[in-house]
N, C-alpha and C positions, 0 to 999 in steps of 0.2 A: 504494500500500500504506500501511497504518497500521503503524508500528513502535513498540512500547512496551516499556520495561524497568521492571519493578516491583521495588522493594526492600522486603523484609519488615521495615520499620522506619518508624515515624512518631512523632508527637508523644507518644504514650503510652509510648514506649520510651526517653525521655530520662531522664538522672539527675535526681533531685530538685534543684530550685534552678536548673535550666538549661532552663526551658521555652522553646520556640521554636527549639531547636537544629536539629531535623530540617528545619524550614522555612528556617532560616538557611543550612544546607548546600545545600538545593535551589537557592537563589539563587547560591551560590558555585560550583556545578557549571558555571555558564556563564562563569566567570572564567578559564578556560584551563589548558592543560597545556604542557609544553615544545614540543609540536608545533603546538598550536592556541592562538592568543593570546586575550586577553580579548574576549568578544563575537563572536569569529570563528565559533564553532560555529553560531549562529543565522544569521549572515550567509551562511555557505556553504549552509545549507539553503535560505535565501531565494533565493540565486543560482540554485539548481537548480529553482526554481519550487515549493518546498515550504513547509511551515510547521512550527514546533515550539513546544513549551512544556513545562511540568511542573506538578505539583501535589502537595501534602502533605496527608495525613489523619492521624488518630490511629494507624492501623494500617499505613500504607504511604506510600512516596514513589514517584511514577511520572514518567517522562520519555518524551515521545513526539514522533514526527515523522510527517508525512504527505507522502509524496513519490512521484514516478513510480517504477514498479517497477524500472526499470533503475538507480535511484539507491539502492536498498536497501543494497547493499554499502557505499556511502560512509557512510551514517548509522550502520551497524553498526560500522564501523571507528572512527568518531569517538566513539560511545557507549562502546565498549570502552576507548578511550584515556582518557577521563575517569573511567571506573570504576577504573582502576589508577594513573593518573598525574596526578591533580588537584594543582595547585600550592599552593593556599591561601596565596597571597602576602599578607603583612600589609598591603601597600599597597592590596590589593583588599578586604580584610575590613572595614576601618573605614569606607570610603565606603558599602559595602553595608549595614553595620549601620544607618547613617543612612537609607538607602533603606527598610529594613524598618520602622524606627521611624515613618517618614512613612507607609508603607503601613498600619501599625496605626492611626495617627491617622485616616486617610481611611476605612478600611473597618470600623473598630470604634468608635473614640472619636467620630467624627462621624456615626455611624449608630445612633440610639437603640435600634433593634430588635436590632442586633448586641450592643451593650453589655448589653441585657436578657438575651439568650440566654447570654452569657458568665457572667453572675452567677447564672443559674438552674442551670447545670451542676453547681457544687459542692454544691448542695442535693440533687440526685439521686444523684450519685456521691460518697459520703462517704469512700470508701477506694480509689478507682480513679483512675488518671491521666487518664481521660476528663474529669475535672473541670477539667483545665488547657486553656487555649485553644491550638490548634495553632500559631497565630502567636506565642504566648508572652506573658507578662506584661511590661510595659514595663521594669520595673526588672531583670528577669532577662535580657531581650535585651541590655541595656546591659552586663551583667556576663559574658556568655559569652566565655571566653578562646580564643585561637587554638588552644592546646594541646588543649582539649576538642574543638574542631571536627576537628582532625587525627586524634585518637584515635577519634572517632565515625565518621569516614569510613573509617578503616582497619579498624574492627571490623565495620561493617555493609555496606560497599560492595564486595562481592566476588561472583563468579559463584555461589558456593554459597548466597548469601542473596538471589539475584535470580531473577526470572521473566521470560522473554521471550515476548511475544505479538506475532504478525504476522498481519495480516488483509488480504486483497486479491488482487491479480493476481499470484500467486506459488504455487509448489508447496511442499509440505512437504519434499520432498527438497532443493530449492534452499535453503530456509531452514536446514535442518540443515547443509548444506555451508558456508553462509556463517557460521553460528553457530560451527561448529568452527574456521573459519579466523580468526575474530575473538575472540569471547568464550572460545573453547577455548584460546587462547594466553595467557590471563591466568593469573596465579598462582592455584593452587587455594586455595579457601577453604571453610570449613565453614558450615553454616547456623547462625545465631545464635539460641539459645533465648530465648524471651520469658519473663521472670520478672516477674510483676505480682501485686500484692496482690489478694486476693479481696474482692469487695463483700459486706458483710453484708446480710441481709434488711432491707427497709424497716421502720422501727419506729414510724411514725406520719406524719400529714400535716405537710407543711412548706409555708410560704408566704413569698412575696417581694413587697414593694411598692416599686417603683422610680420615682423622680420624674425627669422630664426636661422642662423647659419647651419644648423643641423639638417635643415630641409634640403633634400636633393632635387625634388621636383615641386613646383608650385601646387597649391590646392585651392580650390574655389568652393565657396558655399553661398547659397542664396536662400534666405528664409522669408516666409510670409506668415503672418499671424492667421490662424485658421480656427473655426469653431470646433467644439468638442462634439462627441456623439451624444452627450446628454442634452446639449442645447439645440442641436440641429441634426437629429439622427438621419434624416433622408439625405441631407447634404454630406454628412460624414461618409455614408456608404458610397456616394458618387465620388468623393475625394479619394477614397481608397482605390477605386477603379482608375481614377485619373492618374494616381501615382504609378500604378502598374502600366498604364498606357504610355506614360511619358518616360519612365526610367526604371524598368524592371527587366533587364536582360537583353539579349541580342535582337529580339523582335520589337523593342520599344523605340519610340521616336528619338529620344536622346542618343541611344546607341547608334542608330542609323545615321544621325546627323553629326555626331562627334567622334565616335569610336571607329566606325567603318571607314570614314575618309582619312583616318590617321591623325585627327586633331587632338584626341584625348585617349588616355589609357583606360579611363573609366568615367562613366557618367550615370548618375542614379537620381531617382526622386523618391521621396518617402512622406508618409502621413500616418500619424497615429492619433486617433480620436479619443482614446481611453484615458482621459485626464479630468481633473476637477475644473480647472480653469482653461482659458483659450490655449490652444496648442499651436503647432507649426506645420506648414507644408514646406519641405526642404528639398533643395537641389544640391548635388555635389559633383564636382568634376576635377579631373587631374590631367593637365596638358601633357602631351608626349614631349620628350626632350627636343628642344629646338623650336617648339611651337610657342609663339607669343601668347601670353595669357589673354590679351585683348581679343584675339581671334576666337578663343574658346568661349569667352563671355558673350561675344557677339553671336556666335552660333547657337549657344544655349538660349539667348534672348529671342533670336529669330525663330527657333523651334517652338517656343512657348507662344510667341505672338501668332504664329501660323495656326496653332490649335485654337487660340482665342478668336481668330478671324474666321476660320473655316469650320470650326467645330470638330468634335470627335467623330470618327467613322464607325459605321456599324460593325465592320469586320474586326477592327482592333479592339473595340469594347467587348464583343463576344469572345474573342480570344483571351482577353484579360480575365474575364469572368470564369472561363473554363480553367485557366491556369490557377487562379486564386482558389476556386472551390476544390480542385484536385489537391492543392497543397494543404488545405484544411483537413481533407480526408486522411492524408498521410500523417498529419500532426497528431491524430488520435491514437497512433501507434505508440506514442510516448506516454509513459505513466505520469510524468511530471507535467507534460505539456498541457493537458486538459485542466489539471488543478491550477496551474499558473494562469491560464486564460480566464477561468471562472473567478479566481480570487482577485486578479487585477481589475476585472470589470466590477465586481461587487464592491471593492474598496473605493471606487470612485462613484458609487451609487448608480451604476448601470444595472438594470435588472437581469436576472438569469436568462430571461427570454431573449435578451440582446445577444447572448452567446449562442443559445440554442437555435435561434432563427436566422443567424447570420448567413448561412449558405442560401437560404430561400430569399432573403432580402437582396443579397448581392446579385442574384440571378435576375432580379427585376429592374436593375439599374439600366437606364437607356442612354444612348449617346446624347440626347437632349439634356438629360440631367447632369451628365458629366460636363458638358459644355457650359451649362448654367453655373455649376459649382466652380469651374475653372475661372470664369469671368468674374465671379463674386470674390474669389480669394487671391488670384494671381495678378494683382494690380501692380504694374512695374513701379509706380510712383510710391508704393508703400513697402517696397522690399528692403531687406537688410542684405547687403552683399559684402562678402569678405574674401580677402586673398591672403594666403600664407605663403611667403616666398623667402628665399635666402637673404634678400636684401631689403625687404619691406616695400618693394616697388608696387605701385597700383597697376591694375589692368588698364 
């Protein structure tokens, strides 16, 4: 079975000035309770032949184990224990702070593309906490006090603010009995309301030119603010298809316009509507050696402009839908895949039916809806465009 506990709290729910606290607490959840010593949680799971881990996003923090079905009760008991009884001992906090700072150096500071993406976000989100990195800014990670971590855990880590997802060789009745015997014994807690500032409409094009001598080839990103699946479900479905039509593999428009002619080594488009606040529709491209960045940006812009002018075609939309639904079928072969999809949707208040009916909804998306969504979101005057180059030159 895959066992997951999702908390409706992430990096975007932190108080100002304390970025990285949700991720910091994720690390500290493995440091023990009065019953289970530091690191013992994962060692017990491993001894039972399982595996465990956790991850933090802007909108949620999730903890999971994959174990034999007859060990489900064990992991539920341990997860409930750290939900209510986490120690947060000062002797564990300070060493873990150093671990997180080193993690930031390795996965952000030493990876130019990650630093580039981190600096683009505040240009797109001018009033929303999505502008902050989930791992946190270095100076704020250093300043997070124990008292804030204790208060954050007490406020957000309770059964009323959590979602339990179990997938695999188990029945719903058994999961309910085990949940009542474990999480049901925890002190009652209320769901914590999310209070976040609203993002104003984009007011004009913004650009970033970032230099990094470690970069061998330039990288381009173009971001557009886009609605979520919660606020505009029909448009979100059309944007998913649009991303596939524009930038998903050798049959996509960007591939044919940039990769096949030799302008770019890669060109993609992406959209993810499963978020609490407005999300993004993104383009990425990597010029081939010797190709001027301006040529790639121009070709990308022309490709998008052509779709906005002429509209999406019947054949390309039908092909995108076939490929997307086939991919969803294969994803069901993964034990964790379904649990993650369901949990991520529920954590941002999308109903279960949003996941269950996704293939049927995508199949009804028409070229007209794709074109309408593209014209509503992909406005050139509201884009954020960034270039990462060895010398910081603009396109």
